[in-house]
C-alpha positions in Angstrom: 57.9 48.6 95.9 59.2 49.1 92.4 59.6 52.8 91.9 60.3 55.0 88.9 61.5 58.7 89.4 61.3 61.3 86.6 63.2 64.5 87.1 65.8 62.7 89.2 68.5 65.3 88.5 66.4 68.0 90.3 66.0 68.9 93.9 63.1 66.5 94.9 64.1 63.8 92.5 67.6 63.4 93.9 66.3 63.0 97.4 63.6 60.5 96.3 66.2 58.4 94.6 68.4 58.4 97.7 65.5 57.5 100.0 64.2 54.7 97.8 67.5 53.1 97.2 67.4 49.7 95.5 63.6 50.1 95.1 64.3 52.4 92.2 63.9 50.4 88.9 64.3 53.5 86.7 65.3 57.1 87.3 66.4 59.9 85.0 66.3 63.6 84.1 65.2 65.3 80.9 68.1 63.7 79.0 66.8 60.2 79.8 63.1 61.1 79.5 61.5 64.2 78.2 58.0 63.9 79.6 56.7 66.2 76.9 57.2 63.1 74.6 54.2 60.9 75.1 55.6 58.0 73.2 58.8 58.0 75.1 57.0 58.2 78.5 54.7 55.3 77.6 57.6 53.1 76.4 59.7 53.7 79.5 56.8 53.1 81.9 55.8 49.9 80.0 59.4 48.6 80.1 60.2 49.5 83.7 56.6 48.4 84.8 57.0 50.1 88.3 54.4 50.0 91.1 54.7 53.7 91.4 56.0 56.6 89.3 57.2 59.7 91.2 57.0 62.7 88.9 59.6 65.2 90.1 60.0 66.7 86.6 58.7 70.3 86.6 59.1 73.8 85.1 59.7 76.0 88.2 60.5 79.4 86.7 57.6 81.4 88.1 58.6 84.6 86.4 60.0 83.0 83.3 56.7 81.3 82.6 55.0 84.6 82.0 56.9 84.9 78.7 57.4 81.2 78.1 53.8 79.9 78.7 53.9 77.1 76.1 57.0 75.6 77.7 55.5 75.8 81.2 52.3 74.1 80.0 54.2 71.5 78.1 56.3 70.4 81.1 53.8 71.0 83.9 50.6 70.0 82.2 51.1 68.0 79.0 54.0 66.0 80.5 52.1 64.8 83.6 49.1 63.9 81.3 51.5 61.7 79.3 52.7 60.0 82.4 49.2 59.5 83.7 48.1 57.9 80.5 51.1 55.5 80.6 50.4 54.7 84.2 46.8 54.0 83.4 47.8 51.5 80.7 49.8 49.4 83.2 47.9 50.1 86.4 50.7 52.0 88.0 50.3 54.7 90.7 51.4 58.2 89.7 52.6 60.6 92.4 52.5 64.1 91.0 53.6 67.3 92.7 51.7 70.6 92.5 52.0 74.0 94.1 50.4 76.5 96.5 50.5 79.0 93.6 47.3 77.5 92.2 45.5 79.8 94.8 45.0 83.6 94.6 45.8 84.3 98.3 42.5 86.0 99.0 41.4 83.5 101.7 43.7 84.6 104.5 43.5 81.2 106.3 45.1 77.9 105.4 43.8 76.5 102.1 42.1 73.1 102.1 42.0 70.7 99.2 38.4 71.6 98.5 39.1 75.3 98.1 38.6 76.6 94.6 41.9 77.3 92.8 42.4 80.6 91.1 46.0 81.0 90.0 47.4 84.5 89.4 50.3 83.5 87.1 51.1 81.4 84.1 53.1 79.1 86.3 50.1 78.7 88.6 47.9 77.9 85.6 50.3 75.3 84.4 50.5 73.6 87.7 46.7 73.6 88.1 46.3 72.2 84.6 48.7 69.4 85.3 46.9 68.4 88.5 43.5 68.5 86.7 44.7 66.4 83.8 46.2 63.8 86.2 43.0 63.7 88.3 40.9 63.2 85.2 43.2 60.6 83.6 41.7 57.5 85.2 45.0 56.4 86.5 45.6 55.6 90.2 47.1 58.8 91.5 48.4 60.8 94.4 48.5 64.5 93.9 50.4 66.5 96.5 50.5 70.3 96.7 53.4 71.8 98.5 55.2 75.1 98.9 58.6 76.9 98.7 61.0 73.9 98.7 64.5 74.2 100.1 67.2 71.6 100.3 70.5 70.4 98.9 69.9 71.0 95.2 67.9 74.1 94.4 66.0 74.6 91.2 68.5 75.2 88.4 66.2 77.5 86.5 66.1 79.8 89.6 69.8 79.5 90.3 69.3 77.5 93.5 66.7 77.6 96.2 65.7 80.9 97.8 67.6 80.1 101.0 70.8 79.4 99.1 70.5 82.5 97.0 70.0 84.7 100.0 73.1 83.3 101.8 75.2 83.6 98.6 74.2 87.2 98.3 75.1 87.9 101.9 78.5 86.3 101.6 79.2 88.3 98.4 78.4 91.5 100.2 75.4 92.3 98.0 72.4 94.3 99.2 69.4 92.1 100.1 65.8 93.3 99.5 63.1 90.8 100.2 59.3 91.0 100.0 57.5 91.0 103.3 53.8 90.8 102.1 53.6 87.2 100.9 52.9 84.5 103.5 53.4 80.8 103.0 54.9 77.6 104.5 58.6 76.9 103.6 59.1 73.1 103.1 62.1 70.9 103.4 62.6 68.8 100.3 63.9 66.0 102.6 60.7 66.2 104.7 58.5 66.3 101.6 60.2 63.3 100.0 59.8 61.2 103.2 56.2 62.2 103.5 55.5 61.1 99.9 56.8 57.7 100.6 54.7 57.5 103.8 51.6 58.5 101.9 52.3 55.8 99.3 52.9 53.2 101.9 49.6 54.2 103.6 47.8 53.7 100.4 46.7 57.3 100.1 45.0 58.4 96.9 43.7 61.7 95.6 44.7 65.3 96.6 46.7 66.2 99.7 48.4 69.4 100.9 51.8 68.7 102.5 54.1 71.4 103.9 56.3 71.9 107.0 54.4 73.4 110.0 54.2 77.1 110.6 54.3 80.0 108.1 56.3 83.1 107.4 57.0 85.8 104.8 60.0 85.7 102.3 61.6 88.4 104.4 61.2 86.3 107.6 62.7 83.3 105.8 65.6 85.3 104.6 66.4 86.6 108.1 66.0 83.2 109.6 68.4 81.7 107.0 71.1 84.2 107.7 70.7 83.8 111.4 71.1 80.1 111.1 74.5 80.5 109.5 75.5 83.4 111.8 75.5 86.1 109.1 74.7 89.5 110.5 73.5 91.2 107.4 70.6 93.7 107.1 67.6 92.6 105.0 65.4 95.3 103.7 61.7 94.5 103.8 59.9 95.6 100.6 56.4 95.2 99.0 55.7 92.8 96.1 54.9 95.9 94.1 58.4 97.3 94.8 60.0 94.2 93.4 58.3 94.5 90.0 58.4 90.8 89.3 56.7 89.7 86.0 54.5 87.1 87.7 51.9 87.8 90.4 52.2 85.8 93.6 49.4 85.1 96.2 49.7 87.3 99.2 48.7 84.3 101.4 49.2 80.7 100.3 49.5 78.6 103.5 48.2 75.1 103.0 46.2 73.1 105.5 47.7 69.7 106.2 44.5 68.4 108.0 43.7 65.8 105.4 47.2 64.4 105.5 47.1 64.3 109.3 43.7 62.6 109.2 45.5 59.5 108.0 47.2 59.2 111.3 50.5 60.4 110.0 52.5 62.9 112.1 52.5 66.6 111.2 55.7 67.7 109.6 58.1 69.6 111.9 58.2 73.4 112.0 60.0 75.0 109.1 62.5 76.7 111.4 63.6 73.4 112.8 64.0 71.9 109.3 65.8 75.0 108.0 68.3 75.0 110.9 69.1 71.3 110.4 69.6 71.8 106.7 71.9 74.8 107.1 73.9 73.4 109.9 74.4 69.9 108.4 
């Protein structure tokens, strides 16, 4: 497999490049390819002529997007559409990553791929728009929605992954207040990257939900993270309304992995197991 990885300086991109090894024919971050530039995207895809493009480039500032809508849409919607058009021209598979935040959280049971999206935030709108544009592009594509990634390199726009930020605050002796009314499935970036490769190798196409097994609140994730590194620090449970964040989040955004498992691929391990391995490695 000849693979191209955009956004390779980020959390998911770095892991994909490491897993793919010498199968990578091109990789780069925004400095090497700004996916908002359609001409540049087309030129690089034509030159590299990969079998598959993994698009790990994304705008991940959920709150920042509320006041920076145009940038979120440019990176999360227009950029993927440029890549999709370039992939269509050369017959290349595009693997694009979306989010559980395309849902409003009103369902209260795991969301399936057929469930109607209704994002509550500008970030969610931008991720939904990107997925729709890729799906409508006519290029071979694999669209994967996931949730709350944690791993070696957290999102720079957020100052690191949630797990790493909580541990840093605890070690700095800062008070920790975390919302306890949002339920989701934390996902290991290492597990997600390996699953993306497995889906490509299986010849999967279309939309899939992929997360680690199990679910929790942000408060439960914070407590589990501190316990895994033996930090005995109190974590105050608060409501989303108490936090006063600019962007609304779904109260429940657990994703069903049934379609993924129907391919005969194994369910991803429980998030607690993945978290413990990451923090103790």
